[in-house]
Biopython code that builds the backbone (N, CA, C, O; Angstrom):
import numpy as np
from Bio.PDB.StructureBuilder import StructureBuilder

atoms = [
    (1, "UNK", "N", (136.269, 95.983, 113.972)),
    (1, "UNK", "CA", (135.284, 96.474, 113.140)),
    (1, "UNK", "C", (135.916, 97.388, 112.071)),
    (1, "UNK", "O", (136.951, 98.018, 112.291)),
    (2, "UNK", "N", (135.279, 97.428, 110.963)),
    (2, "UNK", "CA", (135.795, 98.251, 109.761)),
    (2, "UNK", "C", (134.672, 98.559, 108.812)),
    (2, "UNK", "O", (133.531, 98.129, 108.982)),
    (3, "UNK", "N", (135.050, 99.345, 107.775)),
    (3, "UNK", "CA", (134.154, 99.621, 106.720)),
    (3, "UNK", "C", (132.969, 100.450, 107.142)),
    (3, "UNK", "O", (131.859, 100.122, 106.724)),
    (4, "UNK", "N", (133.102, 101.492, 107.930)),
    (4, "UNK", "CA", (131.971, 102.227, 108.394)),
    (4, "UNK", "C", (131.257, 103.104, 107.342)),
    (4, "UNK", "O", (131.860, 103.643, 106.414)),
    (5, "UNK", "N", (129.982, 103.203, 107.546)),
    (5, "UNK", "CA", (129.124, 104.120, 106.852)),
    (5, "UNK", "C", (128.162, 104.687, 107.842)),
    (5, "UNK", "O", (127.576, 103.944, 108.629)),
    (6, "UNK", "N", (127.969, 106.053, 107.831)),
    (6, "UNK", "CA", (127.080, 106.700, 108.759)),
    (6, "UNK", "C", (126.042, 107.380, 107.909)),
    (6, "UNK", "O", (126.394, 108.043, 106.933)),
    (7, "UNK", "N", (124.714, 107.236, 108.257)),
    (7, "UNK", "CA", (123.624, 107.998, 107.656)),
    (7, "UNK", "C", (122.825, 108.626, 108.894)),
    (7, "UNK", "O", (122.844, 108.151, 110.029)),
    (8, "UNK", "N", (122.162, 109.702, 108.521)),
    (8, "UNK", "CA", (121.300, 110.356, 109.480)),
    (8, "UNK", "C", (119.884, 110.352, 108.976)),
    (8, "UNK", "O", (119.635, 110.803, 107.858)),
    (9, "UNK", "N", (118.917, 109.845, 109.779)),
    (9, "UNK", "CA", (117.476, 109.780, 109.523)),
    (9, "UNK", "C", (116.745, 110.138, 110.708)),
    (9, "UNK", "O", (116.955, 109.554, 111.771)),
    (10, "UNK", "N", (115.828, 111.137, 110.583)),
    (10, "UNK", "CA", (114.939, 111.603, 111.711)),
    (10, "UNK", "C", (115.758, 111.830, 112.972)),
    (10, "UNK", "O", (115.414, 111.285, 114.020)),
    (11, "UNK", "N", (116.779, 112.577, 112.912)),
    (11, "UNK", "CA", (117.643, 112.986, 114.026)),
    (11, "UNK", "C", (118.367, 111.931, 114.719)),
    (11, "UNK", "O", (118.852, 112.142, 115.831)),
    (12, "UNK", "N", (118.475, 110.733, 114.092)),
    (12, "UNK", "CA", (119.219, 109.653, 114.667)),
    (12, "UNK", "C", (120.367, 109.302, 113.629)),
    (12, "UNK", "O", (120.160, 109.449, 112.425)),
    (13, "UNK", "N", (121.546, 108.850, 114.099)),
    (13, "UNK", "CA", (122.635, 108.463, 113.290)),
    (13, "UNK", "C", (122.656, 106.900, 113.336)),
    (13, "UNK", "O", (122.433, 106.259, 114.363)),
    (14, "UNK", "N", (122.939, 106.369, 112.155)),
    (14, "UNK", "CA", (122.945, 104.910, 111.960)),
    (14, "UNK", "C", (124.328, 104.563, 111.340)),
    (14, "UNK", "O", (124.636, 104.972, 110.221)),
    (15, "UNK", "N", (125.123, 103.823, 112.077)),
    (15, "UNK", "CA", (126.447, 103.382, 111.778)),
    (15, "UNK", "C", (126.479, 101.906, 111.296)),
    (15, "UNK", "O", (126.313, 100.970, 112.077)),
    (16, "UNK", "N", (126.690, 101.758, 110.037)),
    (16, "UNK", "CA", (126.769, 100.357, 109.472)),
    (16, "UNK", "C", (128.299, 99.999, 109.445)),
    (16, "UNK", "O", (129.149, 100.832, 109.131)),
    (17, "UNK", "N", (128.574, 98.780, 109.774)),
    (17, "UNK", "CA", (130.016, 98.383, 109.831)),
    (17, "UNK", "C", (130.145, 96.882, 109.616)),
    (17, "UNK", "O", (129.168, 96.139, 109.708)),
    (18, "UNK", "N", (131.386, 96.447, 109.325)),
    (18, "UNK", "CA", (131.685, 95.010, 109.185)),
    (18, "UNK", "C", (132.425, 94.543, 110.404)),
    (18, "UNK", "O", (133.171, 95.324, 110.996)),
    (19, "UNK", "N", (132.260, 93.342, 110.796)),
    (19, "UNK", "CA", (132.832, 92.735, 111.901)),
    (19, "UNK", "C", (133.396, 91.324, 111.526)),
    (19, "UNK", "O", (132.969, 90.688, 110.562)),
    (20, "UNK", "N", (134.343, 90.901, 112.320)),
    (20, "UNK", "CA", (135.087, 89.667, 112.094)),
    (20, "UNK", "C", (136.138, 89.893, 111.065)),
    (20, "UNK", "O", (136.001, 90.851, 110.304)),
    (21, "UNK", "N", (137.175, 89.112, 110.961)),
    (21, "UNK", "CA", (138.232, 89.302, 109.996)),
    (21, "UNK", "C", (137.694, 88.908, 108.602)),
    (21, "UNK", "O", (136.903, 87.975, 108.463)),
    (22, "UNK", "N", (138.174, 89.685, 107.538)),
    (22, "UNK", "CA", (137.558, 89.447, 106.202)),
    (22, "UNK", "C", (137.896, 88.021, 105.669)),
    (22, "UNK", "O", (137.238, 87.531, 104.751)),
    (23, "UNK", "N", (138.872, 87.404, 106.226)),
    (23, "UNK", "CA", (139.166, 85.984, 105.812)),
    (23, "UNK", "C", (138.153, 84.960, 106.356)),
    (23, "UNK", "O", (137.964, 83.871, 105.815)),
    (24, "UNK", "N", (137.516, 85.382, 107.458)),
    (24, "UNK", "CA", (136.559, 84.489, 108.149)),
    (24, "UNK", "C", (135.278, 84.323, 107.374)),
    (24, "UNK", "O", (134.792, 85.304, 106.812)),
    (25, "UNK", "N", (134.688, 83.115, 107.308)),
    (25, "UNK", "CA", (133.535, 82.905, 106.598)),
    (25, "UNK", "C", (132.322, 83.698, 107.293)),
    (25, "UNK", "O", (131.310, 83.947, 106.638)),
    (26, "UNK", "N", (132.438, 84.051, 108.514)),
    (26, "UNK", "CA", (131.443, 84.741, 109.229)),
    (26, "UNK", "C", (131.623, 86.309, 109.249)),
    (26, "UNK", "O", (131.007, 87.030, 110.034)),
    (27, "UNK", "N", (132.489, 86.752, 108.348)),
    (27, "UNK", "CA", (132.582, 88.255, 108.190)),
    (27, "UNK", "C", (131.162, 88.686, 107.867)),
    (27, "UNK", "O", (130.487, 88.061, 107.049)),
    (28, "UNK", "N", (130.707, 89.762, 108.514)),
    (28, "UNK", "CA", (129.326, 90.130, 108.449)),
    (28, "UNK", "C", (129.128, 91.624, 108.683)),
    (28, "UNK", "O", (130.060, 92.346, 109.038)),
    (29, "UNK", "N", (127.846, 92.082, 108.468)),
    (29, "UNK", "CA", (127.563, 93.542, 108.600)),
    (29, "UNK", "C", (126.485, 93.721, 109.618)),
    (29, "UNK", "O", (125.489, 92.998, 109.625)),
    (30, "UNK", "N", (126.691, 94.725, 110.514)),
    (30, "UNK", "CA", (125.633, 95.073, 111.461)),
    (30, "UNK", "C", (125.581, 96.570, 111.519)),
    (30, "UNK", "O", (126.252, 97.262, 110.753)),
    (31, "UNK", "N", (124.774, 97.069, 112.440)),
    (31, "UNK", "CA", (124.687, 98.490, 112.591)),
    (31, "UNK", "C", (124.420, 98.913, 114.010)),
    (31, "UNK", "O", (124.003, 98.092, 114.827)),
    (32, "UNK", "N", (124.645, 100.161, 114.327)),
    (32, "UNK", "CA", (124.398, 100.706, 115.641)),
    (32, "UNK", "C", (123.749, 102.092, 115.502)),
    (32, "UNK", "O", (123.861, 102.696, 114.435)),
    (33, "UNK", "N", (123.059, 102.631, 116.559)),
    (33, "UNK", "CA", (122.380, 103.823, 116.466)),
    (33, "UNK", "C", (122.835, 104.791, 117.574)),
    (33, "UNK", "O", (123.173, 104.372, 118.681)),
    (34, "UNK", "N", (122.835, 106.101, 117.248)),
    (34, "UNK", "CA", (123.224, 107.108, 118.275)),
    (34, "UNK", "C", (122.449, 108.449, 118.036)),
    (34, "UNK", "O", (121.924, 108.691, 116.949)),
    (35, "UNK", "N", (122.407, 109.232, 119.004)),
    (35, "UNK", "CA", (121.753, 110.536, 118.843)),
    (35, "UNK", "C", (122.729, 111.609, 118.307)),
    (35, "UNK", "O", (122.344, 112.718, 117.940)),
    (36, "UNK", "N", (124.059, 111.191, 118.287)),
    (36, "UNK", "CA", (125.148, 112.149, 117.910)),
    (36, "UNK", "C", (126.152, 111.299, 117.084)),
    (36, "UNK", "O", (126.280, 110.097, 117.320)),
    (37, "UNK", "N", (126.837, 111.906, 116.147)),
    (37, "UNK", "CA", (127.938, 111.136, 115.460)),
    (37, "UNK", "C", (129.072, 110.765, 116.462)),
    (37, "UNK", "O", (129.899, 109.903, 116.167)),
    (38, "UNK", "N", (129.098, 111.431, 117.654)),
    (38, "UNK", "CA", (130.090, 111.021, 118.588)),
    (38, "UNK", "C", (129.679, 109.973, 119.526)),
    (38, "UNK", "O", (130.452, 109.632, 120.421)),
    (39, "UNK", "N", (128.480, 109.414, 119.388)),
    (39, "UNK", "CA", (128.028, 108.353, 120.181)),
    (39, "UNK", "C", (127.378, 108.884, 121.475)),
    (39, "UNK", "O", (127.181, 110.093, 121.595)),
    (40, "UNK", "N", (127.050, 108.036, 122.419)),
    (40, "UNK", "CA", (127.358, 106.591, 122.386)),
    (40, "UNK", "C", (126.477, 105.759, 121.432)),
    (40, "UNK", "O", (125.290, 106.032, 121.253)),
    (41, "UNK", "N", (127.063, 104.804, 120.870)),
    (41, "UNK", "CA", (126.371, 103.946, 119.862)),
    (41, "UNK", "C", (125.845, 102.759, 120.509)),
    (41, "UNK", "O", (126.512, 102.142, 121.340)),
    (42, "UNK", "N", (124.620, 102.400, 120.146)),
    (42, "UNK", "CA", (123.903, 101.180, 120.664)),
    (42, "UNK", "C", (123.758, 100.200, 119.490)),
    (42, "UNK", "O", (123.105, 100.492, 118.488)),
    (43, "UNK", "N", (124.383, 99.043, 119.647)),
    (43, "UNK", "CA", (124.307, 98.056, 118.551)),
    (43, "UNK", "C", (122.826, 97.469, 118.561)),
    (43, "UNK", "O", (122.167, 97.256, 119.579)),
    (44, "UNK", "N", (122.414, 97.241, 117.231)),
    (44, "UNK", "CA", (121.166, 96.665, 117.013)),
    (44, "UNK", "C", (121.120, 95.246, 117.605)),
    (44, "UNK", "O", (122.050, 94.461, 117.421)),
    (45, "UNK", "N", (120.072, 94.940, 118.286)),
    (45, "UNK", "CA", (120.001, 93.652, 119.034)),
    (45, "UNK", "C", (119.969, 92.434, 118.111)),
    (45, "UNK", "O", (120.339, 91.331, 118.512)),
    (46, "UNK", "N", (119.511, 92.651, 116.837)),
    (46, "UNK", "CA", (119.514, 91.484, 115.943)),
    (46, "UNK", "C", (120.576, 91.424, 114.926)),
    (46, "UNK", "O", (120.442, 90.804, 113.871)),
    (47, "UNK", "N", (121.640, 92.080, 115.260)),
    (47, "UNK", "CA", (122.821, 91.925, 114.318)),
    (47, "UNK", "C", (123.251, 90.508, 114.227)),
    (47, "UNK", "O", (123.000, 89.723, 115.142)),
    (48, "UNK", "N", (123.917, 90.137, 113.113)),
    (48, "UNK", "CA", (124.138, 90.964, 111.924)),
    (48, "UNK", "C", (122.972, 90.971, 110.990)),
    (48, "UNK", "O", (122.108, 90.095, 111.044)),
    (49, "UNK", "N", (122.944, 91.957, 110.132)),
    (49, "UNK", "CA", (121.840, 92.069, 109.173)),
    (49, "UNK", "C", (122.243, 91.485, 107.816)),
    (49, "UNK", "O", (121.393, 91.136, 106.996)),
    (50, "UNK", "N", (123.611, 91.383, 107.591)),
    (50, "UNK", "CA", (124.044, 90.704, 106.405)),
    (50, "UNK", "C", (125.110, 89.727, 106.877)),
    (50, "UNK", "O", (126.122, 90.115, 107.460)),
    (51, "UNK", "N", (124.851, 88.420, 106.605)),
    (51, "UNK", "CA", (125.695, 87.352, 107.018)),
    (51, "UNK", "C", (125.445, 86.190, 106.126)),
    (51, "UNK", "O", (124.375, 86.104, 105.524)),
    (52, "UNK", "N", (126.420, 85.249, 106.006)),
    (52, "UNK", "CA", (126.205, 84.027, 105.131)),
    (52, "UNK", "C", (124.944, 83.359, 105.390)),
    (52, "UNK", "O", (124.352, 82.821, 104.454)),
    (53, "UNK", "N", (124.426, 83.336, 106.684)),
    (53, "UNK", "CA", (123.133, 82.660, 107.029)),
    (53, "UNK", "C", (121.904, 83.401, 106.377)),
    (53, "UNK", "O", (120.812, 82.856, 106.214)),
    (54, "UNK", "N", (122.182, 84.654, 106.034)),
    (54, "UNK", "CA", (121.043, 85.435, 105.432)),
    (54, "UNK", "C", (121.104, 85.559, 103.920)),
    (54, "UNK", "O", (120.097, 85.472, 103.217)),
    (55, "UNK", "N", (122.386, 85.775, 103.428)),
    (55, "UNK", "CA", (122.479, 86.001, 101.964)),
    (55, "UNK", "C", (123.067, 84.758, 101.264)),
    (55, "UNK", "O", (123.097, 84.718, 100.034)),
    (56, "UNK", "N", (123.537, 83.738, 102.021)),
    (56, "UNK", "CA", (123.898, 82.480, 101.381)),
    (56, "UNK", "C", (125.311, 82.343, 100.890)),
    (56, "UNK", "O", (125.642, 81.350, 100.241)),
    (57, "UNK", "N", (126.159, 83.311, 101.179)),
    (57, "UNK", "CA", (127.579, 83.305, 100.595)),
    (57, "UNK", "C", (128.513, 83.662, 101.731)),
    (57, "UNK", "O", (128.174, 84.533, 102.532)),
    (58, "UNK", "N", (129.682, 83.030, 101.845)),
    (58, "UNK", "CA", (130.697, 83.354, 102.801)),
    (58, "UNK", "C", (131.327, 84.713, 102.616)),
    (58, "UNK", "O", (131.477, 85.252, 101.520)),
    (59, "UNK", "N", (131.704, 85.248, 103.842)),
    (59, "UNK", "CA", (132.532, 86.455, 103.865)),
    (59, "UNK", "C", (131.756, 87.694, 103.366)),
    (59, "UNK", "O", (132.348, 88.522, 102.674)),
    (60, "UNK", "N", (130.499, 87.851, 103.678)),
    (60, "UNK", "CA", (129.747, 88.979, 103.220)),
    (60, "UNK", "C", (129.915, 90.209, 104.154)),
    (60, "UNK", "O", (129.363, 90.282, 105.252)),
    (61, "UNK", "N", (130.715, 91.162, 103.637)),
    (61, "UNK", "CA", (131.015, 92.301, 104.352)),
    (61, "UNK", "C", (131.583, 93.512, 103.671)),
    (61, "UNK", "O", (131.723, 93.513, 102.448)),
    (62, "UNK", "N", (131.908, 94.513, 104.390)),
    (62, "UNK", "CA", (132.518, 95.716, 103.906)),
    (62, "UNK", "C", (131.954, 96.315, 102.667)),
    (62, "UNK", "O", (132.418, 96.084, 101.551)),
    (63, "UNK", "N", (130.907, 97.114, 102.906)),
    (63, "UNK", "CA", (130.202, 97.725, 101.783)),
    (63, "UNK", "C", (129.690, 99.158, 102.024)),
    (63, "UNK", "O", (130.255, 99.907, 102.821)),
    (64, "UNK", "N", (128.633, 99.509, 101.334)),
    (64, "UNK", "CA", (128.070, 100.846, 101.543)),
    (64, "UNK", "C", (126.600, 100.876, 101.116)),
    (64, "UNK", "O", (126.149, 100.037, 100.336)),
    (65, "UNK", "N", (125.899, 101.809, 101.617)),
    (65, "UNK", "CA", (124.501, 101.983, 101.209)),
    (65, "UNK", "C", (124.393, 102.863, 100.054)),
    (65, "UNK", "O", (125.248, 103.725, 99.856)),
    (66, "UNK", "N", (123.347, 102.692, 99.242)),
    (66, "UNK", "CA", (123.004, 103.649, 98.215)),
    (66, "UNK", "C", (121.540, 103.511, 97.815)),
    (66, "UNK", "O", (120.946, 102.451, 98.008)),
    (67, "UNK", "N", (120.953, 104.566, 97.260)),
    (67, "UNK", "CA", (119.623, 104.580, 96.816)),
    (67, "UNK", "C", (119.554, 104.356, 95.346)),
    (67, "UNK", "O", (120.211, 105.079, 94.597)),
    (68, "UNK", "N", (118.791, 103.390, 94.882)),
    (68, "UNK", "CA", (118.672, 103.148, 93.494)),
    (68, "UNK", "C", (117.811, 104.076, 92.782)),
    (68, "UNK", "O", (117.106, 104.848, 93.432)),
    (69, "UNK", "N", (117.796, 104.079, 91.456)),
    (69, "UNK", "CA", (116.898, 104.945, 90.716)),
    (69, "UNK", "C", (115.478, 104.631, 91.001)),
    (69, "UNK", "O", (114.622, 105.496, 90.816)),
    (70, "UNK", "N", (115.163, 103.427, 91.448)),
    (70, "UNK", "CA", (113.794, 103.106, 91.887)),
    (70, "UNK", "C", (113.456, 103.510, 93.378)),
    (70, "UNK", "O", (112.455, 103.095, 93.964)),
    (71, "UNK", "N", (114.371, 104.343, 93.920)),
    (71, "UNK", "CA", (114.184, 104.878, 95.239)),
    (71, "UNK", "C", (114.326, 103.739, 96.327)),
    (71, "UNK", "O", (114.041, 104.010, 97.494)),
    (72, "UNK", "N", (114.731, 102.558, 96.005)),
    (72, "UNK", "CA", (114.986, 101.420, 96.861)),
    (72, "UNK", "C", (116.351, 101.617, 97.520)),
    (72, "UNK", "O", (117.291, 102.008, 96.827)),
    (73, "UNK", "N", (116.504, 101.378, 98.771)),
    (73, "UNK", "CA", (117.773, 101.422, 99.427)),
    (73, "UNK", "C", (118.475, 100.047, 99.219)),
    (73, "UNK", "O", (117.870, 98.987, 99.382)),
    (74, "UNK", "N", (119.711, 100.116, 98.872)),
    (74, "UNK", "CA", (120.520, 98.846, 98.630)),
    (74, "UNK", "C", (121.802, 98.956, 99.418)),
    (74, "UNK", "O", (122.241, 100.039, 99.806)),
    (75, "UNK", "N", (122.389, 97.788, 99.642)),
    (75, "UNK", "CA", (123.721, 97.668, 100.185)),
    (75, "UNK", "C", (124.601, 96.898, 99.240)),
    (75, "UNK", "O", (124.258, 95.798, 98.805)),
    (76, "UNK", "N", (125.753, 97.487, 98.918)),
    (76, "UNK", "CA", (126.672, 96.815, 98.028)),
    (76, "UNK", "C", (127.837, 96.294, 98.910)),
    (76, "UNK", "O", (128.306, 97.043, 99.768)),
    (77, "UNK", "N", (128.295, 95.111, 98.745)),
    (77, "UNK", "CA", (129.259, 94.534, 99.624)),
    (77, "UNK", "C", (130.097, 93.446, 98.879)),
    (77, "UNK", "O", (129.802, 93.161, 97.718)),
    (78, "UNK", "N", (131.062, 92.874, 99.475)),
    (78, "UNK", "CA", (131.766, 91.748, 98.802)),
    (78, "UNK", "C", (131.664, 90.484, 99.556)),
    (78, "UNK", "O", (131.378, 90.488, 100.754)),
    (79, "UNK", "N", (131.898, 89.371, 98.872)),
    (79, "UNK", "CA", (131.837, 88.101, 99.391)),
    (79, "UNK", "C", (133.191, 87.339, 99.043)),
    (79, "UNK", "O", (134.004, 87.832, 98.262)),
    (80, "UNK", "N", (133.376, 86.190, 99.627)),
    (80, "UNK", "CA", (134.574, 85.432, 99.228)),
    (80, "UNK", "C", (134.338, 84.862, 97.855)),
    (80, "UNK", "O", (133.196, 84.670, 97.437)),
    (81, "UNK", "N", (135.389, 84.598, 97.172)),
    (81, "UNK", "CA", (135.437, 84.114, 95.795)),
    (81, "UNK", "C", (134.673, 82.753, 95.654)),
    (81, "UNK", "O", (133.926, 82.504, 94.707)),
    (82, "UNK", "N", (134.922, 81.935, 96.645)),
    (82, "UNK", "CA", (134.235, 80.589, 96.688)),
    (82, "UNK", "C", (134.270, 80.065, 98.046)),
    (82, "UNK", "O", (134.729, 80.742, 98.966)),
    (83, "UNK", "N", (133.788, 78.847, 98.221)),
    (83, "UNK", "CA", (133.830, 78.267, 99.566)),
    (83, "UNK", "C", (135.257, 77.724, 99.938)),
    (83, "UNK", "O", (135.515, 77.365, 101.086)),
    (84, "UNK", "N", (136.164, 77.682, 98.925)),
    (84, "UNK", "CA", (137.529, 77.265, 99.131)),
    (84, "UNK", "C", (138.526, 78.400, 99.275)),
    (84, "UNK", "O", (139.565, 78.227, 99.912)),
    (85, "UNK", "N", (138.225, 79.593, 98.681)),
    (85, "UNK", "CA", (139.222, 80.600, 98.764)),
    (85, "UNK", "C", (138.564, 82.025, 98.910)),
    (85, "UNK", "O", (137.426, 82.229, 98.487)),
    (86, "UNK", "N", (139.266, 82.940, 99.482)),
    (86, "UNK", "CA", (138.765, 84.245, 99.801)),
    (86, "UNK", "C", (138.769, 85.172, 98.557)),
    (86, "UNK", "O", (137.769, 85.806, 98.221)),
    (87, "UNK", "N", (139.922, 85.214, 97.910)),
    (87, "UNK", "CA", (140.039, 86.200, 96.795)),
    (87, "UNK", "C", (140.296, 85.557, 95.408)),
    (87, "UNK", "O", (140.671, 84.390, 95.298)),
    (88, "UNK", "N", (140.087, 86.336, 94.413)),
    (88, "UNK", "CA", (139.641, 87.733, 94.442)),
    (88, "UNK", "C", (138.169, 87.776, 94.876)),
    (88, "UNK", "O", (137.374, 86.931, 94.464)),
    (89, "UNK", "N", (137.834, 88.697, 95.653)),
    (89, "UNK", "CA", (136.468, 88.747, 96.196)),
    (89, "UNK", "C", (135.477, 89.146, 95.115)),
    (89, "UNK", "O", (135.902, 89.673, 94.088)),
    (90, "UNK", "N", (134.157, 88.920, 95.292)),
    (90, "UNK", "CA", (133.160, 89.205, 94.352)),
    (90, "UNK", "C", (132.172, 90.147, 94.983)),
    (90, "UNK", "O", (132.023, 90.177, 96.205)),
    (91, "UNK", "N", (131.479, 90.935, 94.137)),
    (91, "UNK", "CA", (130.578, 91.947, 94.516)),
    (91, "UNK", "C", (129.113, 91.458, 94.524)),
    (91, "UNK", "O", (128.664, 90.758, 93.616)),
    (92, "UNK", "N", (128.400, 91.852, 95.574)),
    (92, "UNK", "CA", (126.994, 91.552, 95.681)),
    (92, "UNK", "C", (126.207, 92.863, 96.019)),
    (92, "UNK", "O", (126.770, 93.826, 96.539)),
    (93, "UNK", "N", (124.920, 92.855, 95.708)),
    (93, "UNK", "CA", (124.055, 93.992, 96.016)),
    (93, "UNK", "C", (122.735, 93.409, 96.571)),
    (93, "UNK", "O", (122.152, 92.506, 95.971)),
    (94, "UNK", "N", (122.275, 93.935, 97.722)),
    (94, "UNK", "CA", (121.068, 93.416, 98.323)),
    (94, "UNK", "C", (120.136, 94.522, 98.675)),
    (94, "UNK", "O", (120.573, 95.551, 99.189)),
    (95, "UNK", "N", (118.787, 94.343, 98.403)),
    (95, "UNK", "CA", (117.828, 95.393, 98.832)),
    (95, "UNK", "C", (117.757, 95.415, 100.349)),
    (95, "UNK", "O", (117.822, 94.389, 101.027)),
    (96, "UNK", "N", (117.621, 96.637, 100.844)),
    (96, "UNK", "CA", (117.473, 96.888, 102.280)),
    (96, "UNK", "C", (116.160, 97.259, 102.623)),
    (96, "UNK", "O", (115.548, 98.072, 101.930)),
    (97, "UNK", "N", (115.609, 96.683, 103.739)),
    (97, "UNK", "CA", (114.282, 97.019, 104.234)),
    (97, "UNK", "C", (114.442, 97.942, 105.432)),
    (97, "UNK", "O", (115.124, 97.619, 106.405)),
    (98, "UNK", "N", (113.804, 99.083, 105.337)),
    (98, "UNK", "CA", (113.941, 100.119, 106.409)),
    (98, "UNK", "C", (112.500, 100.293, 106.985)),
    (98, "UNK", "O", (111.584, 100.756, 106.305)),
    (99, "UNK", "N", (112.356, 99.881, 108.314)),
    (99, "UNK", "CA", (111.029, 99.992, 108.898)),
    (99, "UNK", "C", (111.113, 100.847, 110.221)),
    (99, "UNK", "O", (111.985, 100.670, 111.071)),
    (100, "UNK", "N", (110.142, 101.768, 110.300)),
    (100, "UNK", "CA", (110.138, 102.624, 111.472)),
    (100, "UNK", "C", (109.508, 101.876, 112.709)),
    (100, "UNK", "O", (108.392, 101.357, 112.677)),
    (101, "UNK", "N", (110.332, 101.878, 113.781)),
    (101, "UNK", "CA", (109.820, 101.276, 115.045)),
    (101, "UNK", "C", (109.380, 102.410, 115.937)),
    (101, "UNK", "O", (110.183, 103.055, 116.610)),
    (102, "UNK", "N", (108.077, 102.634, 115.923)),
    (102, "UNK", "CA", (107.482, 103.795, 116.656)),
    (102, "UNK", "C", (107.825, 103.784, 118.171)),
    (102, "UNK", "O", (108.139, 104.799, 118.794)),
    (103, "UNK", "N", (107.739, 102.595, 118.680)),
    (103, "UNK", "CA", (108.000, 102.468, 120.166)),
    (103, "UNK", "C", (109.413, 102.836, 120.547)),
    (103, "UNK", "O", (109.631, 103.507, 121.556)),
    (104, "UNK", "N", (110.392, 102.401, 119.741)),
    (104, "UNK", "CA", (111.786, 102.651, 120.027)),
    (104, "UNK", "C", (112.189, 104.007, 119.492)),
    (104, "UNK", "O", (113.169, 104.592, 119.954)),
    (105, "UNK", "N", (111.456, 104.504, 118.541)),
    (105, "UNK", "CA", (111.846, 105.846, 117.920)),
    (105, "UNK", "C", (113.036, 105.751, 116.940)),
    (105, "UNK", "O", (113.776, 106.716, 116.748)),
    (106, "UNK", "N", (113.198, 104.570, 116.332)),
    (106, "UNK", "CA", (114.380, 104.418, 115.389)),
    (106, "UNK", "C", (113.921, 103.519, 114.227)),
    (106, "UNK", "O", (112.916, 102.809, 114.271)),
    (107, "UNK", "N", (114.733, 103.619, 113.221)),
    (107, "UNK", "CA", (114.464, 102.684, 112.072)),
    (107, "UNK", "C", (115.121, 101.386, 112.408)),
    (107, "UNK", "O", (116.124, 101.370, 113.122)),
    (108, "UNK", "N", (114.605, 100.324, 111.930)),
    (108, "UNK", "CA", (115.147, 98.975, 111.989)),
    (108, "UNK", "C", (115.463, 98.549, 110.566)),
    (108, "UNK", "O", (114.630, 98.716, 109.675)),
    (109, "UNK", "N", (116.588, 98.030, 110.348)),
    (109, "UNK", "CA", (117.061, 97.621, 108.993)),
    (109, "UNK", "C", (117.284, 96.085, 108.986)),
    (109, "UNK", "O", (117.736, 95.430, 109.925)),
    (110, "UNK", "N", (116.886, 95.609, 107.753)),
    (110, "UNK", "CA", (117.155, 94.214, 107.428)),
    (110, "UNK", "C", (117.345, 94.168, 105.962)),
    (110, "UNK", "O", (117.210, 95.179, 105.272)),
    (111, "UNK", "N", (117.657, 93.011, 105.474)),
    (111, "UNK", "CA", (117.870, 92.872, 103.973)),
    (111, "UNK", "C", (116.988, 91.732, 103.423)),
    (111, "UNK", "O", (116.562, 90.837, 104.154)),
    (112, "UNK", "N", (116.744, 91.802, 102.146)),
    (112, "UNK", "CA", (115.969, 90.801, 101.382)),
    (112, "UNK", "C", (116.964, 89.720, 100.982)),
    (112, "UNK", "O", (117.364, 89.694, 99.818)),
    (113, "UNK", "N", (117.369, 88.866, 101.830)),
    (113, "UNK", "CA", (118.391, 87.852, 101.549)),
    (113, "UNK", "C", (118.052, 86.964, 100.339)),
    (113, "UNK", "O", (118.948, 86.399, 99.713)),
    (114, "UNK", "N", (116.777, 86.848, 100.021)),
    (114, "UNK", "CA", (116.426, 85.988, 98.843)),
    (114, "UNK", "C", (116.354, 86.817, 97.501)),
    (114, "UNK", "O", (115.899, 86.336, 96.463)),
    (115, "UNK", "N", (116.856, 88.138, 97.611)),
    (115, "UNK", "CA", (116.830, 88.925, 96.418)),
    (115, "UNK", "C", (118.202, 89.537, 96.144)),
    (115, "UNK", "O", (118.290, 90.644, 95.613)),
    (116, "UNK", "N", (119.244, 88.844, 96.492)),
    (116, "UNK", "CA", (120.669, 89.298, 96.278)),
    (116, "UNK", "C", (120.904, 89.403, 94.710)),
    (116, "UNK", "O", (120.569, 88.519, 93.922)),
    (117, "UNK", "N", (121.501, 90.553, 94.367)),
    (117, "UNK", "CA", (121.795, 90.785, 92.977)),
    (117, "UNK", "C", (123.284, 90.403, 92.708)),
    (117, "UNK", "O", (124.203, 90.803, 93.423)),
    (118, "UNK", "N", (123.437, 89.654, 91.696)),
    (118, "UNK", "CA", (124.855, 89.229, 91.324)),
    (118, "UNK", "C", (125.194, 90.054, 90.075)),
    (118, "UNK", "O", (124.643, 89.780, 89.009)),
    (119, "UNK", "N", (126.087, 91.061, 90.173)),
    (119, "UNK", "CA", (126.433, 91.874, 88.946)),
    (119, "UNK", "C", (127.126, 90.982, 87.911)),
    (119, "UNK", "O", (127.841, 90.032, 88.230)),
    (120, "UNK", "N", (126.887, 91.322, 86.749)),
    (120, "UNK", "CA", (127.520, 90.670, 85.505)),
    (120, "UNK", "C", (128.757, 91.419, 85.098)),
    (120, "UNK", "O", (128.729, 92.632, 84.895)),
    (121, "UNK", "N", (129.813, 90.709, 84.982)),
    (121, "UNK", "CA", (131.066, 91.362, 84.483)),
    (121, "UNK", "C", (130.928, 91.604, 82.925)),
    (121, "UNK", "O", (130.498, 90.763, 82.135)),
    (122, "UNK", "N", (131.327, 92.790, 82.623)),
    (122, "UNK", "CA", (131.336, 93.197, 81.171)),
    (122, "UNK", "C", (132.449, 92.514, 80.403)),
    (122, "UNK", "O", (133.545, 92.357, 80.940)),
    (123, "UNK", "N", (132.225, 92.127, 79.240)),
    (123, "UNK", "CA", (133.282, 91.506, 78.408)),
    (123, "UNK", "C", (134.251, 92.654, 78.020)),
    (123, "UNK", "O", (133.857, 93.817, 77.941)),
    (124, "UNK", "N", (135.431, 92.312, 77.799)),
    (124, "UNK", "CA", (136.486, 93.280, 77.391)),
    (124, "UNK", "C", (136.553, 93.356, 75.905)),
    (124, "UNK", "O", (137.366, 94.105, 75.362)),
]
sb = StructureBuilder()
sb.init_structure("model")
sb.init_model(0)
sb.init_chain("A")
sb.init_seg("    ")
for serial, (resi, resn, name, xyz) in enumerate(atoms, 1):
    if name == "N":
        sb.init_residue(resn, " ", resi, " ")
    sb.init_atom(name, np.array(xyz, "f"), 0.0, 1.0, " ", f" {name:<3s}", serial, name[0])
structure = sb.get_structure()
């Protein structure tokens, strides 16, 4: 696992991470929850939340969360260059859905796989 990001919401810690080797088409992102930054961490049962089966492109991993000016939570990550080669990798951004699970007392995260943002490269 690599590319960790930890956020704290309502006294719980959420660790987002990438798993599988970055050369693998199944490089993906999941998360785990803990009461302390020291753990123990419990992996989300429906991992991964970002994977080629969800966002439609190989090697989707290693990124970070941010809040947009629209107050929407997003995850920025990279994908493989194409179905034939890994690099140079490309950037993608996907809206994150955060839902409170009252019974479990935690947030559950997913992404809007049909709303992936493909950044445009500026001309030199």
